[in-house]
Residue frames as qw, qx, qy, qz and C-alpha x, y, z in Angstrom:
[[0.702, -0.093, 0.703, -0.068, -57.72, 15.34, -3.55],
 [0.128, 0.371, -0.699, -0.598, -56.70, 13.69, -6.78],
 [0.733, 0.104, -0.344, -0.577, -58.69, 11.39, -8.96],
 [0.817, -0.276, 0.462, -0.208, -59.45, 7.91, -7.55],
 [0.190, -0.368, 0.845, 0.338, -57.38, 4.98, -8.96],
 [0.685, 0.242, -0.347, -0.593, -58.73, 3.14, -11.92],
 [0.825, 0.093, -0.558, -0.017, -57.28, -0.19, -10.82],
 [0.394, -0.624, 0.543, -0.400, -56.73, -1.71, -7.36],
 [0.800, 0.096, -0.591, -0.033, -55.23, -5.16, -6.58],
 [0.531, -0.618, 0.459, -0.355, -55.03, -6.81, -3.19],
 [0.526, 0.269, -0.804, 0.063, -52.80, -9.83, -2.56],
 [0.780, -0.476, -0.149, -0.379, -54.64, -12.00, -0.12],
 [0.281, 0.336, -0.786, 0.436, -52.99, -13.25, 3.10],
 [0.431, -0.396, -0.801, 0.125, -54.31, -14.93, 6.19],
 [0.211, -0.390, -0.417, 0.793, -54.31, -11.67, 8.10],
 [0.133, 0.309, -0.116, -0.935, -55.93, -9.55, 5.37],
 [0.054, -0.169, -0.852, -0.493, -58.23, -11.85, 3.37],
 [0.049, -0.622, -0.750, 0.217, -61.35, -11.15, 5.46],
 [0.011, -0.688, -0.097, 0.719, -60.92, -7.40, 5.25],
 [0.032, -0.232, 0.604, 0.762, -60.21, -7.67, 1.56],
 [0.107, -0.338, -0.868, -0.347, -63.54, -9.52, 0.93],
 [0.198, -0.677, -0.685, 0.185, -65.80, -7.91, 3.53],
 [0.181, -0.784, -0.211, 0.555, -64.71, -4.29, 4.06],
 [0.262, -0.360, 0.381, 0.810, -62.64, -3.05, 1.16],
 [0.210, 0.434, 0.720, 0.499, -65.25, -3.46, -1.63],
 [0.072, -0.883, -0.463, -0.009, -67.46, -0.84, -0.10],
 [0.359, -0.718, 0.093, 0.589, -64.51, 1.43, 0.77],
 [0.329, -0.162, 0.547, 0.753, -63.17, 1.35, -2.75],
 [0.150, 0.612, 0.695, 0.346, -66.59, 1.83, -4.22],
 [0.164, -0.915, -0.293, 0.225, -67.08, 4.96, -2.19],
 [0.394, -0.559, 0.297, 0.666, -63.67, 6.16, -3.32],
 [0.543, 0.719, -0.088, -0.424, -64.65, 5.86, -6.97],
 [0.322, -0.382, 0.810, 0.307, -62.27, 3.00, -7.87],
 [0.595, 0.360, -0.400, -0.598, -62.89, 1.69, -11.38],
 [0.842, 0.085, -0.515, -0.135, -61.81, -1.94, -10.86],
 [0.474, -0.608, 0.552, -0.318, -61.08, -4.05, -7.71],
 [0.805, 0.245, -0.534, -0.087, -59.10, -7.25, -8.04],
 [0.633, -0.574, 0.475, -0.211, -58.01, -9.92, -5.51],
 [0.707, 0.400, -0.582, -0.021, -55.41, -12.62, -5.95],
 [0.815, -0.498, 0.260, -0.141, -54.66, -15.59, -3.74],
 [0.303, 0.667, -0.678, -0.054, -50.95, -16.65, -4.17],
 [0.458, -0.265, 0.819, -0.222, -51.63, -19.85, -2.30],
 [0.143, 0.061, -0.873, -0.462, -53.53, -21.16, -5.28],
 [0.540, -0.359, -0.508, -0.568, -57.07, -21.14, -3.75],
 [0.446, -0.235, -0.754, 0.421, -56.61, -21.86, -0.05],
 [0.072, -0.331, -0.381, 0.860, -57.80, -18.38, 0.88],
 [0.432, 0.435, -0.030, -0.789, -59.95, -17.35, -2.10],
 [0.396, 0.183, 0.873, 0.218, -62.12, -19.33, -4.41],
 [0.872, 0.353, -0.044, 0.337, -61.38, -18.81, -7.22],
 [0.649, -0.343, -0.057, 0.676, -57.80, -17.64, -6.58],
 [0.168, 0.009, 0.227, 0.959, -58.28, -14.75, -9.00],
 [0.054, 0.725, 0.676, -0.118, -61.33, -12.49, -8.60],
 [0.179, -0.014, 0.128, 0.975, -62.28, -9.11, -10.07],
 [0.112, 0.744, 0.622, -0.216, -65.11, -6.60, -9.96],
 [0.244, 0.251, 0.289, 0.891, -65.84, -3.63, -12.23],
 [0.081, 0.405, 0.440, -0.798, -67.69, -0.54, -11.15],
 [0.000, -0.420, -0.683, -0.597, -71.01, 0.00, -12.85],
 [0.330, -0.748, -0.256, -0.516, -72.83, 3.08, -11.53],
 [0.353, -0.654, 0.430, -0.512, -72.84, 2.78, -7.75],
 [0.912, -0.217, 0.301, -0.176, -72.29, -1.01, -7.60],
 [0.198, -0.493, 0.807, 0.258, -69.73, -3.70, -8.36],
 [0.896, 0.292, -0.034, -0.332, -70.26, -6.13, -11.18],
 [0.753, -0.342, 0.524, 0.204, -68.17, -9.28, -11.20],
 [0.303, 0.661, -0.564, -0.392, -65.57, -9.66, -13.95],
 [0.968, 0.154, -0.073, -0.182, -65.70, -12.91, -15.88],
 [0.249, -0.619, 0.742, 0.064, -62.80, -15.22, -14.87],
 [0.937, 0.268, -0.072, -0.214, -62.08, -18.06, -17.29],
 [0.793, -0.324, 0.405, 0.318, -59.22, -20.34, -18.24],
 [0.208, 0.755, -0.437, -0.442, -56.46, -19.45, -20.68],
 [0.763, 0.419, -0.451, -0.196, -54.94, -21.79, -23.21],
 [0.340, 0.370, -0.802, 0.322, -52.80, -23.26, -20.50],
 [0.586, -0.467, -0.657, -0.082, -55.77, -24.02, -18.22],
 [0.347, -0.196, -0.472, 0.787, -54.91, -21.25, -15.77],
 [0.006, -0.807, -0.532, 0.257, -57.35, -18.63, -14.42],
 [0.305, 0.041, 0.234, 0.922, -57.47, -15.39, -16.35],
 [0.104, 0.825, 0.530, -0.168, -59.57, -12.25, -16.64],
 [0.414, 0.478, 0.219, 0.743, -59.44, -9.04, -18.68],
 [0.228, -0.641, -0.320, 0.659, -58.96, -5.59, -17.14],
 [0.353, 0.795, 0.359, 0.338, -60.47, -2.75, -19.15],
 [0.275, -0.950, 0.045, 0.145, -58.76, -0.21, -16.89],
 [0.473, -0.568, 0.540, 0.404, -55.29, -1.59, -17.77],
 [0.660, 0.588, -0.314, -0.346, -56.02, -2.99, -21.24],
 [0.181, 0.446, -0.875, 0.052, -54.24, -6.14, -20.04],
 [0.850, -0.201, -0.384, -0.300, -55.22, -9.70, -19.21],
 [0.365, -0.597, 0.625, -0.347, -54.45, -11.08, -15.72],
 [0.823, 0.109, -0.549, -0.101, -53.26, -14.71, -15.47],
 [0.682, -0.591, 0.358, -0.238, -52.93, -16.71, -12.19],
 [0.705, 0.399, -0.578, 0.102, -49.68, -18.73, -12.68],
 [0.687, -0.196, -0.580, 0.391, -49.51, -20.57, -9.29],
 [0.423, -0.646, -0.343, 0.534, -48.18, -18.13, -6.78],
 [0.218, -0.230, 0.234, 0.919, -47.49, -15.56, -9.43],
 [0.392, 0.758, 0.440, -0.280, -49.81, -13.16, -11.13],
 [0.424, -0.066, 0.475, 0.768, -48.85, -12.37, -14.70],
 [0.351, 0.734, 0.198, -0.547, -50.07, -9.57, -16.95],
 [0.497, 0.106, 0.682, 0.526, -50.24, -10.02, -20.69],
 [0.231, 0.444, -0.166, -0.850, -50.91, -7.57, -23.57],
 [0.665, 0.328, 0.663, -0.103, -53.68, -9.30, -25.58],
 [0.505, 0.820, -0.053, -0.265, -52.93, -7.15, -28.67],
 [0.312, 0.731, -0.607, -0.034, -49.29, -8.17, -28.93],
 [0.951, -0.111, -0.288, -0.008, -49.23, -11.38, -26.82],
 [0.404, 0.484, -0.517, 0.579, -46.30, -9.95, -24.79],
 [0.667, -0.564, -0.462, 0.154, -45.94, -10.80, -21.20],
 [0.081, -0.888, 0.208, -0.402, -45.01, -8.04, -18.84],
 [0.509, 0.235, -0.702, 0.438, -42.11, -8.82, -16.53],
 [0.641, -0.679, -0.327, -0.147, -43.16, -9.66, -13.04],
 [0.338, -0.879, 0.312, -0.123, -41.19, -8.62, -9.88],
 [0.852, -0.286, 0.395, 0.189, -39.26, -11.83, -9.91],
 [0.735, 0.460, 0.278, 0.412, -38.20, -11.36, -13.51],
 [0.111, 0.946, -0.042, 0.303, -37.40, -7.75, -12.90],
 [0.553, -0.749, 0.365, 0.022, -35.14, -8.65, -10.00],
 [0.856, -0.003, 0.416, 0.306, -33.43, -11.36, -12.09],
 [0.547, 0.721, 0.185, 0.384, -32.95, -8.91, -14.94],
 [0.141, -0.951, 0.203, -0.183, -31.52, -6.28, -12.60],
 [0.735, -0.503, 0.424, 0.160, -29.10, -8.86, -11.19],
 [0.797, 0.317, 0.347, 0.379, -28.01, -9.84, -14.72],
 [0.288, 0.893, 0.011, 0.345, -27.37, -6.18, -15.54],
 [0.439, -0.839, 0.317, -0.055, -25.29, -5.76, -12.37],
 [0.818, -0.226, 0.457, 0.265, -23.21, -8.84, -13.19],
 [0.675, 0.574, 0.262, 0.384, -22.76, -7.77, -16.83],
 [0.054, 0.957, -0.116, 0.261, -21.59, -4.30, -15.67],
 [0.623, -0.676, 0.388, 0.059, -19.24, -5.82, -13.20],
 [0.844, 0.084, 0.409, 0.336, -17.78, -8.15, -15.83],
 [0.474, 0.789, 0.123, 0.370, -17.27, -5.19, -18.20],
 [0.236, -0.926, 0.248, -0.157, -15.49, -3.23, -15.51],
 [0.786, -0.400, 0.434, 0.185, -13.25, -6.24, -14.77],
 [0.779, 0.370, 0.324, 0.388, -12.34, -6.60, -18.43],
 [0.224, 0.919, -0.032, 0.323, -11.56, -2.84, -18.73],
 [0.460, -0.817, 0.345, -0.038, -9.32, -3.01, -15.67],
 [0.838, -0.128, 0.455, 0.272, -7.46, -6.07, -16.99],
 [0.625, 0.642, 0.226, 0.382, -7.00, -4.38, -20.41],
 [0.019, -0.963, 0.156, -0.220, -5.55, -1.26, -18.78],
 [0.645, -0.620, 0.435, 0.097, -3.18, -3.32, -16.73],
 [0.826, 0.185, 0.397, 0.355, -1.95, -5.15, -19.85],
 [0.410, 0.840, 0.073, 0.348, -1.39, -1.85, -21.64],
 [0.325, -0.892, 0.302, -0.091, 0.64, -0.57, -18.68],
 [0.804, -0.325, 0.453, 0.209, 2.75, -3.72, -18.72],
 [0.735, 0.471, 0.306, 0.381, 3.38, -3.51, -22.46],
 [0.142, 0.949, -0.071, 0.271, 4.35, 0.20, -22.14],
 [0.526, -0.755, 0.393, 0.009, 6.78, -0.68, -19.39],
 [0.847, -0.021, 0.446, 0.289, 8.30, -3.53, -21.33],
 [0.573, 0.714, 0.176, 0.361, 8.73, -1.28, -24.38],
 [0.083, -0.955, 0.208, -0.196, 10.42, 1.42, -22.33],
 [0.697, -0.535, 0.459, 0.129, 12.81, -1.15, -20.79],
 [0.829, 0.260, 0.368, 0.332, 13.73, -2.44, -24.25],
 [0.355, 0.877, 0.034, 0.323, 14.65, 1.09, -25.42],
 [0.657, -0.043, -0.330, 0.676, 16.92, 1.55, -22.51],
 [0.233, -0.719, -0.340, 0.559, 17.46, 4.70, -20.42],
 [0.367, 0.849, 0.241, 0.293, 17.04, 7.99, -22.20],
 [0.516, 0.180, -0.190, 0.816, 20.00, 10.51, -22.23],
 [0.224, -0.639, -0.478, 0.559, 19.71, 13.23, -19.71],
 [0.100, -0.392, 0.188, 0.895, 20.35, 15.88, -22.35],
 [0.603, 0.504, 0.157, -0.598, 17.17, 15.18, -24.31],
 [0.898, 0.354, 0.262, 0.010, 18.60, 12.41, -26.54],
 [0.511, 0.785, -0.285, 0.202, 21.86, 14.20, -27.65],
 [0.861, -0.314, -0.071, 0.393, 25.24, 12.91, -26.53],
 [0.028, -0.978, 0.193, 0.072, 27.89, 15.48, -25.76],
 [0.776, 0.419, -0.312, 0.353, 31.43, 15.25, -26.95],
 [0.657, -0.260, -0.345, 0.618, 34.44, 15.89, -24.74],
 [0.130, -0.951, -0.189, 0.209, 34.46, 19.27, -23.06],
 [0.531, 0.724, -0.139, 0.416, 36.75, 21.83, -24.73],
 [0.658, -0.164, -0.338, 0.652, 40.03, 22.52, -22.89],
 [0.172, -0.894, -0.220, 0.352, 40.22, 25.77, -21.01],
 [0.471, 0.865, -0.048, 0.165, 41.78, 28.65, -22.82],
 [0.302, -0.827, 0.473, -0.036, 44.75, 28.87, -20.50],
 [0.781, -0.191, 0.582, 0.123, 45.62, 25.28, -21.14],
 [0.735, 0.598, 0.255, 0.189, 45.54, 25.79, -24.87],
 [0.175, 0.943, -0.233, 0.159, 47.85, 28.80, -24.66],
 [0.507, -0.645, 0.572, 0.002, 50.22, 26.85, -22.43],
 [0.846, 0.144, 0.485, 0.169, 50.30, 23.96, -24.96],
 [0.579, 0.785, 0.068, 0.208, 51.20, 26.34, -27.68],
 [0.100, -0.908, 0.395, -0.100, 53.98, 27.95, -25.70],
 [0.619, -0.446, 0.644, 0.052, 55.59, 24.59, -24.94],
 [0.868, 0.419, 0.260, 0.057, 55.49, 23.40, -28.61],
 [0.580, -0.346, 0.352, 0.649, 59.09, 23.41, -30.15],
 [0.387, 0.480, 0.514, 0.596, 57.79, 24.59, -33.55],
 [0.097, -0.944, -0.280, -0.146, 56.17, 27.61, -31.99],
 [0.558, -0.710, 0.146, 0.404, 59.46, 28.32, -30.12],
 [0.592, -0.004, 0.449, 0.670, 61.46, 27.99, -33.32],
 [0.239, 0.699, 0.444, 0.507, 59.21, 30.36, -35.32],
 [0.295, -0.936, -0.189, 0.027, 59.10, 32.86, -32.56],
 [0.598, -0.608, 0.236, 0.466, 62.90, 32.90, -32.26],
 [0.521, -0.050, 0.541, 0.659, 63.73, 33.12, -35.98],
 [0.268, 0.736, 0.554, 0.282, 60.94, 35.15, -37.54],
 [0.303, 0.055, -0.072, 0.949, 62.09, 38.73, -38.28],
 [0.139, -0.804, -0.578, -0.001, 59.82, 41.30, -36.85],
 [0.202, 0.633, -0.046, 0.746, 60.06, 45.08, -36.86],
 [0.154, 0.117, -0.583, 0.789, 60.39, 47.07, -33.68],
 [0.456, -0.113, 0.145, -0.871, 56.65, 47.78, -33.54],
 [0.797, -0.078, -0.500, -0.329, 55.61, 44.08, -33.63],
 [0.560, -0.536, 0.531, -0.342, 55.43, 42.30, -30.32],
 [0.279, 0.311, -0.902, -0.114, 57.19, 38.93, -30.43],
 [0.780, -0.254, -0.437, -0.369, 55.15, 35.83, -29.90],
 [0.611, -0.619, 0.409, -0.276, 55.33, 34.38, -26.36],
 [0.696, 0.347, -0.626, 0.062, 57.97, 31.71, -25.99],
 [0.869, -0.461, -0.113, 0.139, 59.30, 29.36, -23.44],
 [0.047, -0.941, 0.336, 0.006, 62.35, 31.35, -22.14],
 [0.582, -0.489, 0.622, 0.187, 64.66, 28.38, -21.64],
 [0.731, 0.313, 0.554, 0.247, 63.97, 26.83, -25.02],
 [0.391, 0.909, 0.116, 0.089, 64.12, 30.17, -26.78],
 [0.250, -0.864, 0.415, 0.136, 67.50, 31.00, -25.25],
 [0.641, -0.259, 0.674, 0.259, 69.05, 27.69, -26.37],
 [0.637, 0.495, 0.541, 0.239, 67.58, 27.76, -29.88],
 [0.193, 0.980, 0.012, -0.049, 68.38, 31.47, -30.41],
 [0.352, -0.728, 0.522, 0.271, 72.08, 30.84, -29.69],
 [0.599, -0.051, 0.735, 0.314, 72.26, 28.09, -32.23],
 [0.510, 0.722, 0.461, 0.077, 70.28, 29.83, -35.03],
 [0.478, 0.195, 0.194, 0.834, 72.09, 32.12, -37.51],
 [0.006, 0.554, 0.256, -0.792, 71.51, 35.89, -37.02],
 [0.505, 0.732, 0.457, 0.024, 69.20, 37.46, -39.58],
 [0.491, 0.210, 0.210, 0.819, 70.88, 39.67, -42.26],
 [0.056, -0.428, -0.249, 0.867, 70.57, 43.40, -41.99],
 [0.155, 0.079, -0.468, -0.866, 68.80, 43.57, -45.30],
 [0.117, -0.377, -0.916, -0.078, 65.75, 41.51, -44.22],
 [0.250, -0.057, 0.077, -0.964, 62.53, 43.61, -44.25],
 [0.224, -0.316, -0.916, -0.107, 59.84, 40.98, -43.28],
 [0.379, -0.304, 0.068, -0.871, 56.41, 42.04, -41.97],
 [0.322, -0.018, 0.832, -0.452, 54.12, 40.40, -39.51],
 [0.010, -0.290, -0.886, -0.361, 51.35, 38.19, -40.93],
 [0.325, -0.224, -0.056, -0.917, 48.17, 40.07, -41.27],
 [0.751, -0.324, -0.434, -0.378, 46.28, 37.08, -40.10]]
C-alpha cells in the first residue's frame, strides 16, 4: 500500500454533504491524510462557511484558518500544496502566493483546449487552401507553356527518303543519263545505270568518242 495522500478535497452536494462532514474526517484521519478540505459550490447553502479545511496534527484534525482575500472572498492556505484556495462563487481557484499566479481551473482548461483545437483547425484549413492555390498556379503555368513535344522537346525534320527512291531519282535525271552515255570508260569499268529509253535516244544523237581517248573512271 502506498503513502496516504497529503491533500484531499471533497466537493459538497446534497447527497454527499452529510457523509463529508460526519464520516469522512475520521476515515481520512485513520488513513494518514495530511489535509482535508471541503468546498460548497452553492456558495454556502450546504456548508458554512462554503470553504473549510483541516490539517492533521498528531492524531487529530486542527481547523485551518479561513479568511477573506483582497476581493472579499473566502480563502485559506494549504501547506501540503503550497497554494492558497479561494472560493469564487461556484468555482474554487488555486493561487501561488509566491508569484501571484492563478492556476487554470477545469473551465479555463476546457476553454483553452477548445481554443487550441480551433487554432489547429484554422491552420489546417489555411494549409489546404495554400496547397490548392499552388496546384492552380502550376496548372495555369503549364497551360500557358502549351503541350510539350513527344520527343522530349526536340522537333524532327522531314523523314529521309528511302534509298531506292533516291536511286530511282538519280536514274531518271537527264544530266545523269547524259554523263553516263558520253563518258568514256574502259572495258573494266561498269557503266553507270541509265534509263534505257533516254540513253538510247541520247546516244544516237551524241558524237562517237575518238579512238585516241584514254579517260579513266573518277576515283571518287
